[in-house]
NULOGU-841118 format. One record per atom (N, C-alpha, C): residue number from 1; residue in one letter; atom name; x, y, z. Coordinates in nm, 4 decimals. Each point is the difference from the previous one (the first is absolute). Example, Ala and Ser with C-alpha at 12.3 -4.5 7.8 and 13.67 -1.06 7.14 Angstrom:
% residues 2
[1, "A", "N", [1.3190, -0.5690, 0.7800]]
[1, "A", "CA", [-0.0890, 0.1190, 0.0000]]
[1, "A", "C", [0.0900, 0.1200, 0.0000]]
[2, "S", "N", [-0.0350, 0.1050, -0.0720]]
[2, "S", "CA", [0.0820, 0.1190, 0.0060]]
[2, "S", "C", [-0.0770, 0.1090, 0.0730]]
% end
This chain:
% residues 120
[1, "M", "N", [0.0841, -0.1152, 0.0000]]
[1, "M", "CA", [-0.0841, 0.1152, 0.0000]]
[1, "M", "C", [0.0895, 0.1226, 0.0000]]
[2, "N", "N", [-0.0347, 0.0976, -0.0810]]
[2, "N", "CA", [0.0752, 0.1240, -0.0069]]
[2, "N", "C", [-0.0871, 0.1164, 0.0441]]
[3, "I", "N", [0.0614, 0.0938, 0.0702]]
[3, "I", "CA", [-0.0687, 0.1223, 0.0410]]
[3, "I", "C", [0.0697, 0.1165, -0.0686]]
[4, "Y", "N", [-0.0800, 0.0830, -0.0668]]
[4, "Y", "CA", [0.0523, 0.1131, -0.0747]]
[4, "Y", "C", [-0.0436, 0.1305, 0.0646]]
[5, "Q", "N", [0.0835, 0.0999, -0.0124]]
[5, "Q", "CA", [-0.0364, 0.1336, 0.0467]]
[5, "Q", "C", [-0.0768, 0.0690, -0.1106]]
[6, "I", "N", [-0.0924, 0.0866, 0.0373]]
[6, "I", "CA", [-0.0793, 0.0736, -0.0981]]
[6, "I", "C", [0.0575, 0.1398, -0.0119]]
[7, "P", "N", [0.0250, 0.0566, -0.1175]]
[7, "P", "CA", [-0.0206, -0.0659, -0.1294]]
[7, "P", "C", [0.1017, -0.1116, -0.0196]]
[8, "N", "N", [-0.0404, -0.0987, -0.0768]]
[8, "N", "CA", [0.0793, -0.1213, -0.0200]]
[8, "N", "C", [0.1225, 0.0299, -0.0855]]
[9, "S", "N", [0.1179, -0.0219, 0.0573]]
[9, "S", "CA", [0.1251, 0.0215, -0.0735]]
[9, "S", "C", [0.0420, -0.1241, -0.0764]]
[10, "G", "N", [-0.0719, -0.1100, 0.0176]]
[10, "G", "CA", [0.0342, -0.1248, -0.0657]]
[10, "G", "C", [0.0887, -0.0901, 0.0845]]
[11, "T", "N", [0.0561, 0.0557, 0.1079]]
[11, "T", "CA", [0.0848, -0.0777, 0.0898]]
[11, "T", "C", [-0.0730, -0.0191, 0.1320]]
[12, "P", "N", [-0.0184, -0.1248, 0.0448]]
[12, "P", "CA", [-0.0712, -0.0203, 0.1271]]
[12, "P", "C", [0.0804, 0.0538, 0.1187]]
[13, "V", "N", [-0.0714, 0.0582, 0.0960]]
[13, "V", "CA", [0.0614, 0.0450, 0.1245]]
[13, "V", "C", [0.0286, -0.1204, 0.0881]]
[14, "I", "N", [-0.0920, -0.0980, -0.0031]]
[14, "I", "CA", [0.0158, -0.1243, 0.0766]]
[14, "I", "C", [-0.0339, -0.1173, -0.0907]]
[15, "S", "N", [0.0869, -0.0986, -0.0019]]
[15, "S", "CA", [-0.0289, -0.1281, -0.0646]]
[15, "S", "C", [-0.0099, -0.1033, 0.1107]]
[16, "C", "N", [-0.1208, -0.0456, 0.0243]]
[16, "C", "CA", [-0.0234, -0.0941, 0.1102]]
[16, "C", "C", [-0.0055, -0.1411, -0.0548]]
[17, "G", "N", [0.0920, -0.0835, 0.0446]]
[17, "G", "CA", [0.0004, -0.1412, -0.0359]]
[17, "G", "C", [-0.0173, -0.0842, 0.1245]]
[18, "A", "N", [0.0001, -0.1305, -0.0174]]
[18, "A", "CA", [-0.0207, -0.0913, 0.1119]]
[18, "A", "C", [0.1054, 0.0148, 0.1080]]
[19, "S", "N", [0.1208, 0.0459, -0.0343]]
[19, "S", "CA", [0.1041, 0.0168, 0.1013]]
[19, "S", "C", [-0.0296, 0.1181, 0.0928]]
[20, "M", "N", [-0.0766, 0.0987, -0.0481]]
[20, "M", "CA", [-0.0366, 0.1144, 0.0837]]
[20, "M", "C", [-0.1242, -0.0317, 0.0835]]
[21, "L", "N", [-0.1005, -0.0553, -0.0635]]
[21, "L", "CA", [-0.1263, -0.0347, 0.0648]]
[21, "L", "C", [-0.0551, -0.1187, -0.0763]]
[22, "A", "N", [-0.0177, -0.1125, 0.0660]]
[22, "A", "CA", [-0.0341, -0.1258, -0.0679]]
[22, "A", "C", [-0.1147, 0.0155, -0.0988]]
[23, "V", "N", [-0.1052, 0.0696, 0.0395]]
[23, "V", "CA", [-0.1179, 0.0119, -0.0860]]
[23, "V", "C", [0.0301, 0.0794, -0.1276]]
[24, "C", "N", [0.1038, 0.0834, -0.0013]]
[24, "C", "CA", [0.0349, 0.0743, -0.1219]]
[24, "C", "C", [0.0372, -0.0934, -0.1140]]
[25, "G", "N", [0.0482, -0.1186, 0.0336]]
[25, "G", "CA", [0.0362, -0.0963, -0.1023]]
[25, "G", "C", [-0.1168, -0.0778, -0.0562]]
[26, "D", "N", [-0.1162, 0.0061, 0.0653]]
[26, "D", "CA", [-0.1119, -0.0819, -0.0444]]
[26, "D", "C", [-0.1306, 0.0524, 0.0595]]
[27, "F", "N", [-0.0555, 0.1053, -0.0590]]
[27, "F", "CA", [-0.1283, 0.0508, 0.0466]]
[27, "F", "C", [-0.1009, -0.0042, -0.1134]]
[28, "T", "N", [-0.1277, -0.0068, 0.0369]]
[28, "T", "CA", [-0.1060, -0.0087, -0.1007]]
[28, "T", "C", [-0.0770, 0.1307, -0.0149]]
[29, "H", "N", [0.0092, 0.0865, 0.1009]]
[29, "H", "CA", [-0.0774, 0.1247, 0.0003]]
[29, "H", "C", [0.0772, 0.1042, 0.0789]]
[30, "A", "N", [0.0027, 0.1223, -0.0480]]
[30, "A", "CA", [0.0715, 0.1072, 0.0694]]
[30, "A", "C", [-0.0852, 0.1260, 0.0046]]
[31, "L", "N", [0.0057, 0.0675, 0.1146]]
[31, "L", "CA", [-0.0680, 0.1286, 0.0175]]
[31, "L", "C", [0.0959, 0.0971, 0.0659]]
[32, "A", "N", [-0.0047, 0.1248, -0.0432]]
[32, "A", "CA", [0.0743, 0.1057, 0.0675]]
[32, "A", "C", [-0.0941, 0.0675, 0.0983]]
[33, "H", "N", [0.0476, 0.0230, 0.1229]]
[33, "H", "CA", [-0.0797, 0.0679, 0.1014]]
[33, "H", "C", [-0.0190, 0.1459, -0.0418]]
[34, "P", "N", [-0.1143, 0.0616, 0.0337]]
[34, "P", "CA", [-0.0235, 0.1394, -0.0386]]
[34, "P", "C", [0.1098, 0.0976, 0.0463]]
[35, "S", "N", [0.0701, -0.0324, 0.1078]]
[35, "S", "CA", [0.1068, 0.0877, 0.0493]]
[35, "S", "C", [0.1252, -0.0076, -0.0871]]
[36, "G", "N", [0.0128, -0.1061, -0.0785]]
[36, "G", "CA", [0.1205, -0.0223, -0.0786]]
[36, "G", "C", [0.1144, -0.0568, 0.0817]]
[37, "K", "N", [-0.0239, -0.0281, 0.1277]]
[37, "K", "CA", [0.1060, -0.0483, 0.0890]]
[37, "K", "C", [0.0023, -0.1513, 0.0151]]
[38, "Y", "N", [-0.1004, -0.0695, -0.0536]]
[38, "Y", "CA", [-0.0111, -0.1446, 0.0181]]
[38, "Y", "C", [-0.0454, -0.0672, -0.1286]]
[39, "V", "N", [0.0402, -0.1271, -0.0148]]
[39, "V", "CA", [-0.0544, -0.0854, -0.1055]]
[39, "V", "C", [-0.0644, -0.1200, 0.0667]]
[40, "F", "N", [-0.1087, -0.0459, -0.0566]]
[40, "F", "CA", [-0.0739, -0.1170, 0.0476]]
[40, "F", "C", [0.0117, -0.1056, -0.1089]]
[41, "L", "N", [0.0721, -0.1080, 0.0307]]
[41, "L", "CA", [0.0280, -0.1044, -0.0984]]
[41, "L", "C", [-0.0636, -0.1308, 0.0445]]
[42, "T", "N", [-0.0868, -0.0539, -0.0842]]
[42, "T", "CA", [-0.0711, -0.1239, 0.0326]]
[42, "T", "C", [0.0685, -0.1165, -0.0707]]
[43, "D", "N", [0.0265, -0.1061, 0.0772]]
[43, "D", "CA", [0.0646, -0.1181, -0.0574]]
[43, "D", "C", [-0.1045, -0.1001, -0.0480]]
[44, "A", "N", [0.0465, -0.1110, -0.0554]]
[44, "A", "CA", [-0.0902, -0.1009, -0.0579]]
[44, "A", "C", [-0.0936, -0.0629, 0.1020]]
[45, "S", "N", [0.0384, -0.0007, 0.1291]]
[45, "S", "CA", [-0.0865, -0.0575, 0.1031]]
[45, "S", "C", [-0.1090, 0.0974, 0.0442]]
[46, "G", "N", [0.0095, 0.1271, -0.0433]]
[46, "G", "CA", [-0.0996, 0.1001, 0.0370]]
[46, "G", "C", [0.0428, 0.0901, 0.1125]]
[47, "T", "N", [0.1151, -0.0235, 0.0616]]
[47, "T", "CA", [0.0484, 0.0864, 0.1076]]
[47, "T", "C", [0.0571, 0.1277, -0.0608]]
[48, "T", "N", [-0.0304, 0.1142, 0.0612]]
[48, "T", "CA", [0.0528, 0.1278, -0.0454]]
[48, "T", "C", [0.1084, 0.0466, 0.0958]]
[49, "D", "N", [0.1215, 0.0138, -0.0512]]
[49, "D", "CA", [0.1106, 0.0565, 0.0773]]
[49, "D", "C", [0.0054, 0.1490, -0.0261]]
[50, "I", "N", [0.0210, 0.0760, 0.1073]]
[50, "I", "CA", [0.0052, 0.1458, -0.0092]]
[50, "I", "C", [0.1445, 0.0424, 0.0166]]
[51, "G", "N", [0.0499, 0.0759, -0.0966]]
[51, "G", "CA", [0.1383, 0.0441, 0.0037]]
[51, "G", "C", [0.0107, 0.1510, 0.0034]]
[52, "A", "N", [0.0849, 0.0502, 0.0897]]
[52, "A", "CA", [0.0283, 0.1434, 0.0072]]
[52, "A", "C", [0.1021, 0.0340, -0.1078]]
[53, "V", "N", [-0.0282, 0.1038, -0.0767]]
[53, "V", "CA", [0.0872, 0.0433, -0.1077]]
[53, "V", "C", [0.0913, 0.1103, 0.0527]]
[54, "N", "N", [0.1305, -0.0246, -0.0043]]
[54, "N", "CA", [0.0991, 0.0995, 0.0420]]
[54, "N", "C", [0.0812, 0.0378, -0.1232]]
[55, "L", "N", [-0.0351, 0.1149, -0.0608]]
[55, "L", "CA", [0.0672, 0.0415, -0.1225]]
[55, "L", "C", [0.1463, 0.0335, 0.0245]]
[56, "N", "N", [0.0320, 0.0620, 0.1137]]
[56, "N", "CA", [0.1386, 0.0370, 0.0291]]
[56, "N", "C", [0.0906, -0.1214, 0.0100]]
[57, "A", "N", [-0.0465, -0.1050, 0.0671]]
[57, "A", "CA", [0.0798, -0.1218, 0.0164]]
[57, "A", "C", [-0.0190, -0.0967, -0.1169]]
[58, "Q", "N", [-0.0927, 0.0328, -0.0917]]
[58, "Q", "CA", [-0.0355, -0.0853, -0.1129]]
[58, "Q", "C", [-0.0354, -0.1411, 0.0479]]
[59, "Q", "N", [-0.0900, -0.0030, 0.0983]]
[59, "Q", "CA", [-0.0335, -0.1246, 0.0681]]
[59, "Q", "C", [-0.1500, -0.0085, 0.0246]]
[60, "I", "N", [-0.0529, -0.1209, 0.0000]]
[60, "I", "CA", [-0.1360, -0.0291, 0.0445]]
[60, "I", "C", [0.0121, -0.0979, 0.1151]]
[61, "T", "N", [-0.0613, 0.0351, 0.1139]]
[61, "T", "CA", [0.0088, -0.0818, 0.1199]]
[61, "T", "C", [-0.1393, -0.0398, 0.0438]]
[62, "Q", "N", [-0.0213, -0.1283, 0.0265]]
[62, "Q", "CA", [-0.1320, -0.0459, 0.0421]]
[62, "Q", "C", [-0.0346, 0.0562, 0.1376]]
[63, "T", "N", [-0.1224, 0.0542, 0.0130]]
[63, "T", "CA", [-0.0473, 0.0537, 0.1280]]
[63, "T", "C", [-0.1052, -0.0899, 0.0636]]
[64, "S", "N", [-0.0815, -0.0643, -0.0814]]
[64, "S", "CA", [-0.1071, -0.0854, 0.0516]]
[64, "S", "C", [-0.0594, -0.0779, -0.1161]]
[65, "S", "N", [-0.1015, -0.0798, 0.0301]]
[65, "S", "CA", [-0.0677, -0.0749, -0.1056]]
[65, "S", "C", [-0.1456, -0.0207, 0.0380]]
[66, "I", "N", [-0.0780, -0.0311, -0.0999]]
[66, "I", "CA", [-0.1431, -0.0278, 0.0153]]
[66, "I", "C", [-0.0240, -0.1347, -0.0665]]
[67, "L", "N", [-0.0779, -0.0861, 0.0638]]
[67, "L", "CA", [-0.0187, -0.1366, -0.0491]]
[67, "L", "C", [-0.0798, -0.0106, -0.1298]]
[68, "Y", "N", [-0.0525, 0.1111, -0.0483]]
[68, "Y", "CA", [-0.0858, -0.0021, -0.1179]]
[68, "Y", "C", [0.0481, 0.1028, -0.1018]]
[69, "P", "N", [-0.0445, -0.0127, -0.1248]]
[69, "P", "CA", [0.0387, 0.0974, -0.1020]]
[69, "P", "C", [-0.0651, 0.1368, 0.0247]]
[70, "V", "N", [0.0811, 0.1021, 0.0150]]
[70, "V", "CA", [-0.0516, 0.1365, 0.0164]]
[70, "V", "C", [-0.0457, 0.0498, -0.1365]]
[71, "Q", "N", [-0.1207, 0.0593, -0.0014]]
[71, "Q", "CA", [-0.0596, 0.0464, -0.1250]]
[71, "Q", "C", [-0.0161, 0.1515, -0.0081]]
[72, "E", "N", [-0.0258, 0.0634, 0.1139]]
[72, "E", "CA", [-0.0321, 0.1433, 0.0001]]
[72, "E", "C", [0.0507, 0.0650, 0.1270]]
[73, "F", "N", [0.0089, 0.1344, -0.0045]]
[73, "F", "CA", [0.0324, 0.0826, 0.1167]]
[73, "F", "C", [-0.1092, 0.1049, 0.0162]]
[74, "S", "N", [-0.0171, 0.0465, 0.1234]]
[74, "S", "CA", [-0.0834, 0.1183, 0.0191]]
[74, "S", "C", [0.0754, 0.1170, -0.0638]]
[75, "P", "N", [-0.0690, 0.1091, -0.0341]]
[75, "P", "CA", [0.0676, 0.1120, -0.0659]]
[75, "P", "C", [0.1210, 0.0541, 0.0771]]
[76, "D", "N", [-0.0046, -0.0024, 0.1334]]
[76, "D", "CA", [0.1148, 0.0512, 0.0762]]
[76, "D", "C", [0.1022, -0.1094, 0.0303]]
[77, "G", "N", [-0.0266, -0.1231, -0.0414]]
[77, "G", "CA", [0.0946, -0.1093, 0.0148]]
[77, "G", "C", [0.0068, -0.0623, 0.1378]]
[78, "T", "N", [-0.0891, 0.0352, 0.0899]]
[78, "T", "CA", [0.0057, -0.0538, 0.1366]]
[78, "T", "C", [-0.0803, -0.1293, 0.0164]]
[79, "I", "N", [-0.0717, -0.0399, -0.1022]]
[79, "I", "CA", [-0.0763, -0.1244, 0.0033]]
[79, "I", "C", [0.0310, -0.0773, -0.1277]]
[80, "T", "N", [0.0228, -0.1307, 0.0150]]
[80, "T", "CA", [0.0184, -0.0864, -0.1157]]
[80, "T", "C", [-0.1119, -0.1022, -0.0034]]
[81, "Y", "N", [-0.0363, -0.0395, -0.1192]]
[81, "Y", "CA", [-0.1054, -0.0983, -0.0201]]
[81, "Y", "C", [0.0589, -0.1181, -0.0763]]
[82, "A", "N", [-0.0170, -0.1189, 0.0543]]
[82, "A", "CA", [0.0540, -0.1214, -0.0611]]
[82, "A", "C", [-0.1131, -0.0991, -0.0227]]
[83, "T", "N", [0.0172, -0.0879, -0.0978]]
[83, "T", "CA", [-0.1035, -0.0981, -0.0301]]
[83, "T", "C", [0.0342, -0.1356, 0.0596]]
[84, "N", "N", [-0.0963, -0.0558, 0.0698]]
[84, "N", "CA", [0.0103, -0.1350, 0.0552]]
[84, "N", "C", [-0.0986, -0.0841, -0.0803]]
[85, "D", "N", [0.0461, -0.0493, -0.1130]]
[85, "D", "CA", [-0.0898, -0.0724, -0.0903]]
[85, "D", "C", [-0.0542, -0.1282, 0.0612]]
[86, "G", "N", [0.0772, -0.0634, 0.0883]]
[86, "G", "CA", [-0.0458, -0.1233, 0.0633]]
[86, "G", "C", [-0.1264, 0.0202, 0.0816]]
[87, "E", "N", [-0.0127, 0.1172, 0.0613]]
[87, "E", "CA", [-0.1175, 0.0317, 0.0814]]
[87, "E", "C", [-0.0971, 0.0928, -0.0726]]
[88, "G", "N", [0.0399, 0.0505, -0.1168]]
[88, "G", "CA", [-0.0852, 0.0939, -0.0729]]
[88, "G", "C", [-0.0134, 0.1323, 0.0732]]
[89, "E", "N", [0.1099, 0.0457, 0.0602]]
[89, "E", "CA", [-0.0049, 0.1228, 0.0803]]
[89, "E", "C", [0.1084, 0.0989, -0.0411]]
[90, "I", "N", [-0.0246, 0.1245, 0.0333]]
[90, "I", "CA", [0.0995, 0.1060, -0.0096]]
[90, "I", "C", [0.0547, 0.0200, 0.1403]]
[91, "E", "N", [0.1314, -0.0116, 0.0158]]
[91, "E", "CA", [0.0666, 0.0190, 0.1287]]
[91, "E", "C", [0.0480, 0.1449, 0.0084]]
[92, "I", "N", [-0.0173, 0.0604, 0.1174]]
[92, "I", "CA", [0.0359, 0.1400, 0.0200]]
[92, "I", "C", [0.1170, 0.0079, 0.0974]]
[93, "Y", "N", [0.1020, 0.0774, -0.0361]]
[93, "Y", "CA", [0.1179, 0.0187, 0.0838]]
[93, "Y", "C", [0.0302, 0.1487, 0.0116]]
[94, "G", "N", [0.0367, 0.0425, 0.1204]]
[94, "G", "CA", [0.0526, 0.1343, 0.0176]]
[94, "G", "C", [0.1455, -0.0011, -0.0432]]
[95, "F", "N", [0.0451, 0.1087, -0.0608]]
[95, "F", "CA", [0.1380, 0.0092, -0.0446]]
[95, "F", "C", [0.0632, 0.1249, 0.0592]]
[96, "D", "N", [0.1120, -0.0191, 0.0703]]
[96, "D", "CA", [0.0734, 0.1112, 0.0615]]
[96, "D", "C", [0.1036, 0.0496, -0.1004]]
[97, "V", "N", [-0.0247, 0.1163, -0.0581]]
[97, "V", "CA", [0.0877, 0.0532, -0.1042]]
[97, "V", "C", [0.1384, 0.0333, 0.0555]]
[98, "A", "N", [0.0095, 0.0307, 0.1290]]
[98, "A", "CA", [0.1299, 0.0333, 0.0596]]
[98, "A", "C", [0.0898, -0.1225, 0.0167]]
[99, "T", "N", [-0.0589, -0.1168, 0.0291]]
[99, "T", "CA", [0.0813, -0.1178, 0.0304]]
[99, "T", "C", [-0.0137, -0.1133, -0.1025]]
[100, "G", "N", [-0.1048, 0.0018, -0.0793]]
[100, "G", "CA", [-0.0257, -0.1092, -0.0931]]
[100, "G", "C", [-0.0679, -0.1190, 0.0656]]
[101, "G", "N", [-0.0437, 0.0168, 0.1248]]
[101, "G", "CA", [-0.0669, -0.1073, 0.0721]]
[101, "G", "C", [-0.1470, -0.0094, -0.0349]]
[102, "V", "N", [-0.0562, -0.1175, 0.0206]]
[102, "V", "CA", [-0.1422, -0.0210, -0.0249]]
[102, "V", "C", [-0.0690, -0.0465, 0.1276]]
[103, "T", "N", [-0.1269, 0.0360, 0.0120]]
[103, "T", "CA", [-0.0844, -0.0429, 0.1107]]
[103, "T", "C", [-0.1225, -0.0658, -0.0598]]
[104, "E", "N", [-0.0230, -0.1250, 0.0400]]
[104, "E", "CA", [-0.1146, -0.0725, -0.0526]]
[104, "E", "C", [-0.1286, 0.0654, 0.0478]]
[105, "G", "N", [-0.0927, 0.0171, -0.0924]]
[105, "G", "CA", [-0.1306, 0.0569, 0.0330]]
[105, "G", "C", [-0.1064, -0.1049, -0.0184]]
[106, "G", "N", [-0.1088, 0.0381, -0.0569]]
[106, "G", "CA", [-0.1110, -0.0924, -0.0213]]
[106, "G", "C", [-0.0040, -0.0492, -0.1424]]
[107, "S", "N", [-0.1146, -0.0497, -0.0377]]
[107, "S", "CA", [-0.0209, -0.0463, -0.1360]]
[107, "S", "C", [-0.1477, 0.0161, -0.0337]]
[108, "F", "N", [-0.0292, -0.0052, -0.1276]]
[108, "F", "CA", [-0.1395, -0.0002, -0.0423]]
[108, "F", "C", [-0.0135, -0.0889, -0.1215]]
[109, "S", "N", [-0.1223, -0.0433, -0.0246]]
[109, "S", "CA", [-0.0264, -0.0910, -0.1101]]
[109, "S", "C", [0.0327, 0.0685, -0.1317]]
[110, "D", "N", [0.0674, -0.0714, -0.0872]]
[110, "D", "CA", [0.0377, 0.0515, -0.1313]]
[110, "D", "C", [-0.1251, 0.0054, -0.0866]]
[111, "L", "N", [-0.0461, 0.1205, -0.0260]]
[111, "L", "CA", [-0.1237, 0.0161, -0.0770]]
[111, "L", "C", [0.0266, 0.0227, -0.1484]]
[112, "G", "N", [0.1220, -0.0170, -0.0426]]
[112, "G", "CA", [0.0308, 0.0147, -0.1419]]
[112, "G", "C", [0.1146, 0.0948, -0.0241]]
[113, "Y", "N", [-0.0254, 0.1293, 0.0081]]
[113, "Y", "CA", [0.1022, 0.0990, -0.0303]]
[113, "Y", "C", [0.0259, 0.0876, 0.1202]]
[114, "L", "N", [0.1227, 0.0486, 0.0100]]
[114, "L", "CA", [0.0400, 0.0856, 0.1107]]
[114, "L", "C", [0.0504, 0.1314, -0.0557]]
[115, "F", "N", [-0.0594, 0.1087, 0.0444]]
[115, "F", "CA", [0.0446, 0.1331, -0.0381]]
[115, "F", "C", [0.0260, 0.0791, 0.1261]]
[116, "T", "N", [0.1067, 0.0775, 0.0010]]
[116, "T", "CA", [0.0280, 0.0855, 0.1142]]
[116, "T", "C", [-0.0327, 0.1423, -0.0382]]
[117, "A", "N", [-0.0388, 0.0789, 0.0987]]
[117, "A", "CA", [-0.0363, 0.1386, -0.0243]]
[117, "A", "C", [0.0424, 0.0856, 0.1187]]
[118, "E", "N", [0.0167, 0.1265, -0.0261]]
[118, "E", "CA", [0.0351, 0.0936, 0.1053]]
[118, "E", "C", [-0.1150, 0.0969, 0.0181]]
[119, "R", "N", [-0.0480, 0.0112, 0.1242]]
[119, "R", "CA", [-0.1106, 0.0882, 0.0288]]
[119, "R", "C", [0.0542, 0.1413, 0.0226]]
[120, "K", "N", [-0.0598, 0.0962, -0.0604]]
[120, "K", "CA", [0.0430, 0.1407, 0.0136]]
[120, "K", "C", [-0.0999, 0.0760, 0.0835]]
% end
């Protein structure tokens, strides 16, 4: 996985391989956190590893993981939504943007589609 600075100069700022973070060598789904400070990488088993992006050190370091594939974030990035297909549920986790830690929340029945919105 490569991370590029915007505007894209064509040269990655970080090249993440399995030697840096195991999941970088074999992930099926990737999401960038709204803050730009984290990547959420889901492996073939469905576990999502969360990595802190350090542009200065050109490093990605795992901060935590979620047992299910993360699909969406709340607009401010403090809540993550993951799918638990075995139970047909959406799992809700709090996300600490300062530390990269997660707190397990509740779940609700998967009614089809999930959209996040910000109330003004």
